[in-house]
C-alpha positions in Angstrom: 13.0 -1.1 57.1 11.6 -1.6 53.4 12.4 -5.0 52.0 11.6 -4.1 48.3 11.8 -1.1 46.1 10.0 -0.2 42.8 11.3 2.1 40.3 9.6 3.1 37.0 11.3 2.1 34.0 12.7 5.1 32.3 15.4 3.8 29.9 14.8 2.8 26.3 14.6 -0.9 25.6 18.0 -1.0 23.6 19.8 0.8 26.0 21.8 -1.9 27.9 24.8 0.1 28.9 22.7 2.6 30.8 20.8 -0.2 32.5 23.9 -2.1 33.5 25.5 0.9 35.1 22.3 1.8 37.1 21.9 -1.6 38.4 25.4 -1.8 39.6 24.9 1.6 41.1 21.9 0.3 43.0 23.6 -2.8 44.1 26.2 -0.7 45.8 23.4 0.9 47.6 21.9 -2.4 48.8 19.3 -3.1 46.2 19.5 -6.2 44.0 17.2 -6.2 40.9 14.8 -9.4 40.9 12.0 -8.4 38.6 11.2 -6.3 35.7 8.2 -5.2 33.6 6.8 -1.6 33.6 8.6 -1.3 37.0 12.0 -2.4 38.1 11.7 -4.3 41.3 14.5 -4.7 43.9 14.8 -6.5 47.2 17.0 -5.3 50.0 20.4 -6.7 50.5 23.8 -5.7 51.8 25.6 -3.3 49.7 27.9 -5.3 47.3 29.7 -4.9 44.0 28.0 -6.9 41.2 28.4 -6.9 37.6 25.5 -6.7 35.5 25.0 -7.7 31.9 21.9 -7.2 29.6 21.5 -9.6 26.7 19.0 -10.1 24.2 17.4 -13.3 22.9 15.4 -12.4 19.8 12.0 -14.3 19.6 11.6 -14.8 23.5 7.9 -13.7 24.3 6.6 -11.7 27.3 3.9 -14.2 28.2 5.1 -17.4 26.3 7.0 -20.2 28.4 10.8 -20.2 27.9 11.8 -22.5 25.0 14.5 -24.9 25.1 17.0 -22.8 23.5 16.4 -20.1 26.0 16.8 -22.4 28.9 20.1 -23.7 27.1 21.2 -20.1 26.6 20.6 -19.4 30.3 22.3 -22.5 31.7 25.6 -21.6 29.5 25.4 -18.0 31.1 25.1 -19.6 34.6 28.4 -21.7 34.0 30.1 -18.5 33.3 29.0 -17.2 36.6 26.1 -15.0 35.1 22.8 -15.6 37.2 19.5 -14.6 35.8 18.2 -11.6 37.6 15.3 -10.6 35.6 13.8 -10.7 32.1 11.2 -9.1 30.1 10.5 -10.3 26.6 13.8 -10.7 24.5 15.5 -8.8 27.4 17.5 -10.8 29.8 19.4 -9.3 32.7 22.2 -11.1 34.4 24.4 -10.1 37.5 27.6 -11.6 38.3 29.6 -11.4 41.8 33.0 -11.9 40.0 35.5 -9.2 40.1 36.3 -9.7 36.5 33.7 -12.1 35.2 33.8 -13.4 31.5 32.2 -11.2 29.2 28.6 -12.1 28.6 28.9 -11.1 24.9 31.8 -12.1 22.9 31.0 -11.2 19.6 30.1 -7.6 18.5 28.3 -8.2 15.2 25.9 -10.8 17.0 25.3 -8.4 20.0 24.3 -5.6 17.5 21.9 -7.9 15.5 20.4 -9.3 18.8 19.8 -5.8 20.3 18.1 -4.7 16.9 16.0 -7.8 16.6 15.2 -8.1 20.2 14.2 -4.3 20.7 12.3 -4.0 17.4 8.7 -4.9 19.0 9.3 -2.2 21.6 10.9 0.3 19.2 8.1 -0.1 16.6 5.4 0.6 19.5 7.2 3.7 20.7 7.4 4.9 17.2 3.8 4.6 16.5 3.1 6.3 20.1 5.4 8.9 19.0 3.7 9.6 15.7 0.3 9.5 17.4 1.7 12.1 19.8 3.0 14.8 17.0 -0.4 14.1 15.3 -2.0 15.3 18.7 0.3 18.1 18.8 -0.3 19.4 15.3 -4.1 19.0 15.9 -3.9 21.0 19.2 -2.1 24.0 17.4 -4.8 24.0 14.6 -7.4 23.8 17.3 -5.8 26.7 19.0 -6.0 28.8 15.8 -9.6 28.0 14.8 -11.1 28.1 18.4 -8.5 29.0 21.0 -11.0 29.7 23.8 -12.6 26.1 23.5 -9.1 24.5 23.2 -7.7 26.4 26.2 -10.6 25.5 28.4 -10.6 21.9 27.7 -8.3 20.6 30.6 -8.6 17.2 29.2 -7.5 18.2 25.6 -4.8 20.3 27.0 -3.4 17.4 29.2 -3.7 15.0 26.0 -2.0 17.5 23.9 1.0 17.8 26.4 1.3 14.0 26.7 1.2 13.7 22.9 4.0 16.3 22.9 5.9 14.4 25.4 5.4 11.1 23.4 6.5 12.7 20.3 9.6 13.8 21.9 10.2 10.6 23.4 9.7 8.7 20.4 11.8 10.9 18.2 14.9 10.7 20.6 14.8 7.0 20.8 14.5 6.7 16.8 17.4 9.1 16.3 19.6 7.7 19.1 19.0 3.9 18.2 19.9 4.9 14.4 23.2 6.6 15.4 24.3 4.0 17.8 23.2 1.1 15.2 25.2 2.6 12.2 28.2 3.2 14.4 28.0 -0.2 16.3 27.5 -1.9 13.0 30.6 -0.3 11.5 32.9 -1.0 14.7 31.9 -4.6 14.8 32.3 -5.2 11.1 36.0 -3.3 11.3 37.5 -5.0 14.4 34.6 -6.7 16.5 34.8 -3.8 19.1 31.8 -3.4 21.2 29.9 0.1 21.2 28.2 1.3 24.3 24.5 2.3 23.8 23.5 6.0 24.9 19.9 6.8 25.4 19.8 10.0 27.3 18.2 8.7 30.5 17.9 12.0 32.1 15.8 13.5 29.3 13.5 10.0 29.5 13.1 10.7 33.2 12.0 14.4 32.7 9.5 13.3 30.0 7.9 10.8 32.2 8.0 13.0 35.5 6.3 16.0 33.5 3.6 14.0 31.9 2.6 12.5 35.3 2.6 15.8 36.8 0.6 17.2 34.0 -2.0 14.6 34.5 -2.2 15.1 38.3 -2.3 18.8 37.9 -5.4 18.5 35.5 -7.0 16.2 38.0 -6.7 18.7 40.8 -7.5 22.0 38.9 -9.9 20.9 36.3 -12.0 18.2 38.1 -10.1 15.3 36.2 -10.3 12.9 38.9 -11.3 10.1 36.4 -8.0 10.5 34.7 -6.2 10.3 37.8 -8.1 7.0 38.8 -7.3 5.6 35.5 -3.7 6.5 35.8 -3.6 4.8 39.2 -5.4 1.7 37.9 -2.9 1.4 35.2 0.1 1.4 37.7 -1.9 -1.0 39.9 -2.6 -3.4 36.8 1.1 -3.4 35.7 2.4 -4.1 39.2 0.4 -7.1 39.6 0.8 -8.4 36.0 4.5 -8.1 36.2 4.3 -10.5 39.2 1.6 -12.8 37.7 2.8 -13.0 34.0 6.6 -13.8 35.4 5.7 -16.5 37.7 3.2 -18.2 35.1 6.0 -18.0 32.6 8.6 -19.4 34.8 6.0 -22.3 35.5 5.6 -23.1 32.0 1.9 -21.9 31.8 0.5 -21.6 28.1 0.7 -18.2 26.4 -3.1 -18.3 26.1 -3.5 -19.0 29.8 -1.0 -16.2 30.8 -2.6 -13.7 28.8 -6.1 -14.6 29.9 -5.3 -14.4 33.6 -3.8 -11.0 33.1 -6.7 -9.6 31.1 -9.2 -11.0 33.9 -7.2 -9.3 36.4 -6.9 -5.9 34.5 -10.6 -6.0 34.0 -11.4 -6.6 37.8 -8.9 -3.9 38.9 -10.6 -1.2 36.5 -13.9 -2.5 37.4 -13.2 -1.5 41.2 -11.5 1.7 40.0 -14.2 3.0 37.8 -17.2 2.1 40.2 -15.1 3.3 43.3 -14.5 6.6 41.5 -18.0 7.1 40.3 -19.4 6.1 43.7 -17.2 8.8 45.7 -18.0 11.6 43.0 -21.7 11.1 43.1 -22.0 13.2 46.3 -23.5 16.5 45.2 -22.9 19.9 47.1 -26.1 22.0 48.4 -28.0 24.7 46.3 -24.9 26.8 45.8 -22.0 24.9 44.2 -19.3 25.3 41.6 -19.2 23.6 38.3 -15.9 23.5 36.7 -15.2 27.0 37.6 -18.8 28.5 37.3 -20.6 29.4 40.6 -24.3 28.4 39.8 -27.2 29.2 42.3 -29.8 26.6 42.5 -30.2 26.0 38.8 -28.0 24.2 36.2 -28.8 26.9 33.5 -27.9 30.3 34.5 -29.9 32.1 31.7 -33.0 30.7 29.7 -35.4 31.8 27.2 -38.1 31.8 29.9 -36.4 34.7 31.6 -36.0 36.7 28.4 -39.1 36.1 26.0 -41.7 36.8 28.7 -45.0 34.9 29.7 -46.0 34.0 26.0 -42.9 31.8 26.0 -44.3 28.1 27.4 -41.1 26.1 26.4 -43.2 23.5 24.4 -40.9 21.8 21.8 -37.7 23.3 22.8 -34.3 21.4 23.3 -31.7 22.4 25.6 -28.0 21.6 25.5 -25.4 22.4 27.9 -21.6 22.0 27.7 -19.0 23.0 30.5 -15.3 22.5 30.4 -12.5 23.8 32.4 -9.0 24.0 32.7 -6.0 26.1 34.7 -6.5 28.7 32.2 -10.1 29.2 31.4 -13.6 27.8 32.3 -16.2 27.8 29.5 -20.0 27.2 29.4 -21.8 26.7 26.3 -25.8 26.9 26.4 -28.0 26.3 23.6 -32.1 26.4 23.6 -33.7 25.8 20.3 -37.1 25.1 18.9 -37.6 21.7 17.3 -40.7 21.3 15.1 -40.7 17.5 15.6 -41.2 17.9 19.3 -43.8 20.7 18.9 -45.9 19.3 16.1 -46.0 22.9 14.7 -44.8 23.3 11.2 -43.0 26.4 9.5 -42.6 28.2 13.0 -39.1 29.1 13.6 -39.5 29.7 17.4 -37.0 31.4 19.7 -33.4 30.8 19.6 -30.7 31.4 22.4 -27.3 30.5 22.6 -24.5 31.7 24.4 -20.9 31.0 25.3 -19.3 32.3 28.7 -15.6 32.0 28.7 -14.0 32.9 32.1 -10.3 33.9 31.8 -8.6 32.6 35.1 -5.1 34.1 34.1 -5.2 37.7 33.0 -2.3 37.5 30.5 -4.5 35.2 28.3 -7.4 37.7 28.0 -6.3 39.4 24.9 -5.7 36.2 23.1 -9.1 34.8 24.3 -10.8 37.9 23.0 -9.0 37.8 19.6 -9.9 34.2 19.2 -13.5 34.5 20.0 -13.7 37.7 17.6 -12.2 35.5 14.7 -14.2 32.4 15.7 -17.5 33.8 15.9 -17.2 36.5 13.2 -20.5 35.7 11.0 -19.3 37.0 7.6 -19.7 40.8 8.6 -17.3 42.7 10.7 -18.2 43.4 14.5 -19.8 46.7 15.0 -19.2 48.3 18.3 -22.3 48.9 20.3 -23.2 51.5 23.1 -26.6 50.3 24.0 -25.6 47.9 26.5 -23.8 50.4 28.7 -20.1 50.5 29.8 -20.7 49.6 33.6 -18.2 50.8 36.0 -14.8 52.0 34.9 -15.7 51.1 31.3 -15.4 47.4 32.1 -17.9 46.4 29.5 -17.4 46.6 25.7 -20.0 45.2 23.2 -19.9 44.0 19.8 -22.6 43.2 17.4 -23.2 41.2 14.3 -26.3 40.0 12.4 -26.7 37.0 10.1 -29.1 34.5 9.2 -29.6 31.0 10.6 -31.9 28.6 8.8 -33.8 31.6 7.4 -34.1 33.2 10.9 -32.4 36.5 11.8 -29.9 36.2 14.6 -28.4 39.0 16.6 -25.0 38.2 17.9 -23.1 39.8 20.5 -19.7 39.7 22.2 -19.6 41.2 25.4 -16.2 41.8 26.9 -16.2 42.2 30.7 -13.3 42.4 33.0 -12.6 38.7 33.7 -14.9 37.0 31.0 -16.0 37.4 27.6 -19.7 36.4 26.6 -21.0 35.4 23.2 -24.7 35.5 22.9 -27.0 34.7 20.0 -30.6 35.7 20.1 -33.5 35.4 17.5 -34.6 39.0 18.7 -32.8 42.2 19.3 -33.0 42.3 23.1 -34.6 45.4 24.9 -32.8 47.3 27.6 -34.4 45.4 30.2 -33.6 42.1 28.7 -30.0 43.2 28.4 -30.0 43.9 32.1 -31.2 40.3 32.9 -28.5 39.0 30.6 -25.8 40.8 32.2 -27.3 40.3 35.7 -27.3 36.2 35.0 -23.9 35.9 33.2 -21.7 38.5 34.8 -21.0 37.0 38.2 -21.3 33.1 37.6 
């Protein structure tokens, strides 16, 4: 039988009422709280009726050793039957086995003041994270408008945007909930010294945390984001051990700098192992035929090059190749560019050949229309798209071709948007492709 139990902290720092009720419920199930940090840690015990009270001691640090005033406060609580069960910063959680114990808090106005001051640091941190979350959400929607295909194909960006939205909701709910409670509690304390229970919507907090972690795990398994999963695992491992070490060093009276230093070294070592382990296991490459973020590549990194289009006179000297491939559960996107660089070739005044193409592979059919509209808007070169028949229509009219012509650094560029059954191809060429070159383009990029 397990002797310990971990539970992720899902309540707001100020919400003492929800925590007290939760800890009492856990005690009736035989789990007694004995440590707190990013996790609540319980030890196995006989089921019992315990009374819990959460108090706040402003000025108490997470790493700093207890002050004399803190120790005196804990002694007074112990005399009244309240044993310190766990603590984190200004928060001190006490339990009492008496059926009708003396209340831990006796003055409502002081309680309100202590909760406000004791939770300020965490509320500010949550508020900053919430603001960052809303900024990420706004940026995501702007990106969705200006380049929807790139945005939807970026699995890490989608996960970050979703996480940002969750943080924004979490921070906003905390701000509104605390302000409403504080205003009411302060008025009640001033009127007749009556206590006002806190309310922090714990179910919503749980949902936000679970959805965020589920989004990270989903991204890791669908878009090759194993590193993100490794970082998440490392984050929880670090905090698990830091909760233990930090509390023990604090109880022993270790200096603040020493406590922080030990925990920083621990975090560095754990993440060093996590990162190196990830890169070691991800270094194993498949054979000649492999899948790269949603694209099937046969024997080469770049599916289409100028060497295959321009003919024997193209020697590749002075050319730069760039590649970017990203993937999500919705789209996979490959962007390849091959351009001439005068500094590398030594030739001056020669524009050379130019090739750039973007293949957007739509994994979910309902997104196809949005992706096409987005790419038509994103890659419109100042002129309206012209429908082309020279590329052919393929079987069952599965291919539709659009063309636009523009200048790039004094060079005429032919741009095409090729809409196929499950993908959309944007390709820029410094020459107008012949029928045989069109066949090569379609052959290379239709099936990857």
